[in-house]
C-alpha positions in Angstrom: -2.2 -16.6 -10.8 -1.9 -14.0 -8.0 -3.2 -10.4 -9.4 -3.1 -7.2 -7.7 -4.8 -3.9 -9.2 -4.3 -1.0 -7.7 -7.1 2.2 -8.1 -8.0 5.2 -6.5 -5.1 7.8 -7.4 -5.5 11.0 -8.7 -4.8 14.7 -8.4 -5.4 16.2 -5.3 -4.7 19.4 -3.5 -2.3 19.7 -0.4 -4.5 18.9 2.7 -6.9 16.5 0.6 -7.6 12.9 1.0 -7.6 9.9 -1.2 -8.3 6.6 -0.8 -6.4 4.1 -2.7 -7.8 0.3 -3.4 -5.6 -2.9 -4.2 -8.2 -5.7 -5.4 -6.1 -8.8 -5.2 -7.2 -12.4 -6.7 -5.4 -15.6 -6.9 -4.5 -16.5 -3.5 -6.1 -16.8 -0.1 -6.4 -13.4 1.5 -5.4 -14.5 4.8 -2.3 -16.4 4.2 -0.4 -13.4 2.8 1.0 -9.8 4.0 -0.1 -7.0 1.7 1.9 -3.9 1.6 1.7 -0.4 0.0 5.0 1.1 -1.4 5.5 4.3 -3.4 8.0 5.6 -5.8 8.5 9.2 -6.5 10.5 10.4 -9.8 14.0 9.9 -9.5 13.8 8.1 -6.1 13.9 4.7 -4.9 10.9 2.7 -4.1 10.0 3.3 -0.2 7.6 1.4 2.3 4.4 3.2 3.3 2.6 0.6 5.0 1.9 -3.2 5.4 -1.0 -5.4 7.0 -1.2 -9.2 7.7 -5.0 -10.1 7.5 -4.6 -13.2 9.5 -4.0 -11.3 12.8 -4.7 -7.8 11.4 -1.4 -6.5 12.6 -0.4 -3.0 11.0 2.7 -1.3 10.1 3.6 2.3 9.1 6.6 4.0 8.0 7.3 7.0 10.5 6.5 9.4 7.4 3.0 8.5 7.3 2.1 6.9 10.8 -0.9 8.9 11.9 -1.9 10.6 8.5 -2.8 7.2 6.6 -4.5 4.4 7.5 -4.6 0.7 6.3 -7.2 -1.5 6.4 -9.0 -4.6 4.2 -12.4 -6.1 3.2 -12.2 -9.4 3.5 -15.5 -10.1 1.6 -13.8 -8.2 -1.3 -10.1 -9.3 -0.9 -9.2 -5.8 -1.4 -7.0 -3.7 0.8 -7.3 0.2 1.1 -5.0 2.9 2.1 -6.5 6.0 3.3 -4.2 9.2 3.0 -5.3 12.1 4.8 -3.6 15.3 5.0 -1.8 14.8 1.8 1.3 17.0 0.8 3.1 17.6 -2.4 5.7 15.3 -1.0 3.5 12.3 -0.9 3.3 12.6 -4.9 4.3 9.0 -6.3 3.0 6.2 -7.8 1.9 4.0 -5.1 2.2 -0.1 -5.5 0.6 -2.7 -4.0 2.5 -5.8 -2.8 1.7 -9.3 -1.7 3.9 -11.9 -0.3 2.9 -15.6 1.0 4.9 -15.5 4.1 3.6 -13.2 6.5 5.0 -14.2 9.8 8.6 -13.7 8.1 8.0 -10.6 6.0 6.5 -8.5 8.7 9.7 -8.1 10.7 11.3 -6.7 7.6 8.3 -5.3 5.6 9.9 -2.5 4.7 12.2 -4.1 2.2 10.6 -3.8 -1.1 13.1 -6.4 -2.8 11.4 -9.1 -0.4 8.0 -9.0 -1.6 6.9 -11.5 -4.2 4.1 -10.0 -6.1 3.3 -6.3 -7.3 0.4 -4.7 -9.0 1.0 -1.9 -11.9 0.7 1.0 -9.8 -1.6 4.2 -9.2 -0.4 7.8 -9.6 -0.9 10.1 -6.7 -0.5 13.8 -7.4 -0.9 16.4 -4.8 -0.6 20.0 -5.9 0.6 23.1 -3.5 
């Protein structure tokens, strides 16, 4: 059974940093794409970042490029999202997602509807 468990969310002041973790289990880590999405109150879920561990390609939405960094620890089957210079508009529930077809999904990774598995989310709140 594929499981994704996010952690690391919390309350931070504007300009601060957080590191989110997505602990995965139930699948071969290198065979999947792992993504981060977020959903703010009253808004649709939107893409943040994606990584394909098999070739270490990374993808970012324009909004977070240069500010957020996605990485993974193969030994722990965990994907991280380092978020720096956070702003109030980054407040949202952040979700981890996984898909077993990394070479197909990476061309459309921004489309949340294509991802097969989701975690329960972790709340990130940035105060001004």
